[in-house]
C-alpha angles and dihedrals in degrees: 000000000000121000119214130192106235119193104207099171136008096207114140116241126208091269090056097245132115119247117254123202125196115223142174128234112233130161094352090308138094119241122196140156117239127193102213093189088076088071099038119133112261095236096165093050090046092052091047092051091044090053090050091050091050090048091050090050090051092047091048091050091048091048091050090051090050091049090050091048091048090049091053091047096049096086090051091048091048090052091050092049091049090049093049091045091052091049091048096050096079091051091047089052091051090047095049092045091051091242098122127067127175115256111251127202090209092055089045090054092049092051090048091051090052090048091052091051092050091047092051090052091050092044091058090055101037111029099179141128094274095053091046090051091050090050091056092048092049090049091053090048090052089055090050092051093049090050091049091052088060105040117348132060098151097085096049091110093057091046089050090054091048089051091051090053093049092047090053090049091052091049089053089055095052110112095307110180119232091250093051092127090050138271093268119086093224089077089068093056092079134245127352110283103189144007122206130228113271110297092186127038122175140150112247111264091237092055138261092280090078097073097171131061142083138260144168147118122310103274108205108106097206097038118136105182101050100019101142100019126128125208141193125199113188124191099227100172112074090325085282111079137040139168106193138066125198118216128195119194095215140025090242091056090049094051091047092042092230137126097023132153125215119214121199112207098173131037094223143007092259098048120119089246094053116118116247120203130349094304109123133123129174108225114177110314095337137078115223118199147142112283123234114284096336144096089249134115114218128208116203115195111216091204102046099026089227127137126215125183144192131196117237117238125242142082109285102354106208119241139139091057097310097124108015126161106272134146101156099346124024122231099225118245094358090135098125123038126190116207139175134206142153091300099049137259130350140186119212117196144125134248138202088233089060091045095249093307122138119276123198120207127181117225125207127186114215103207094188096051091030092226133133113225140187108222105173139015131196128190121214133194094231114113107230096216089058089062128080093200144329142210141181129242127169090347092306123118114219122195129200134205135200118264102167139321091288103036141050125175137212104237107158139049132185118192112210091194093062105015090234125141131211121191098170098087121123109185113153123219117198119218137187094210136028105249126069112202098176140358120192135174123221118208095199097067099009093240133142119226119206128189099208111186094302096330123106114217131180128194134190116237123214128197 
């Protein structure tokens, strides 16, 4: 029996070789057995692959629809991102500038405890209806804080605002003299109603090149030594620092720029007693101002040439150009402002603890102990960098804002006697130049004194 190799088909299998079949020659023919199943069509595999292809086509179509939908949604998403980014920018600015701190229940509780201690001390001295009412309000606030510590932290901002209001009310109760609003009856009429056009206009005696400084009339109502004197304090080093003050004994001498005396209260522009920013006010026989790169107020005695100082209260008192007067353009290093009115001396500034808002502190000079003290402090809701300047009158803080290059306006008032705010004022202030370095009120003649980029302007105030 002969075996022949019979090539039946030449189809290529999956291993890449042709199929060989063994056969037998018989009767001039070749006989072989063939298993046809070896060449059957893989129907199951085909159907499986076909299903996979159909699934891929469906997935591809779904993916294309998603891509198309995403493409159509992109403009809307971009608009939402731009909107959120714009809304976030002010908070990012506050964060980067160190003006924003997260509200803390623990800090809130500590402030409330201090408020309770102060109120107890006042209640022992002044047991009246007002202190009893404050005690009830503080007690209710304590209950709110304890409830928040357990279940609710959303309303902490509103409780913080309530605490600020109560703190201001307690400060207003602290040993306020009967003449707190001033000895003159006009202080009881209410807020300022009008401000005149400039009644005095003069170029600063040191020249227009010194665009920053402060000036005015001596502001202590019962002063004997410097009763009618006028003074000018220019910032001669970088429009930021100064170490001299020029005093004229009369208004006539001041207008004629004659018979003046220069006082030097610091040996250099970098001394600890150097003035920083347009912050000065002559009160009696002493110049009060913001001390060099510190949170201190300095008092320079014109007679003894000595300097005393006190540190302003508050968490993160702003200085070294952290919280200057701004609005559109900032007046460099105008962080701390010293003012005078019928009730005495004041310091206006901002703190990190009050989120960059204006803080008002009352200053008192103890002539017997020869110390400068801070007796009371109020917190406002007015952001200091949204203000072009501020001054005090009859225990009320007034703030101004920029209108144009030749006009500012008084738009806000905070009454330290009541803790109430009023932001509906519209009292125009004419200028001859754009920038306002300082603005101070004088209780003797009820005039405002503005240092206006090298020009000295005075206005009459009406109640």
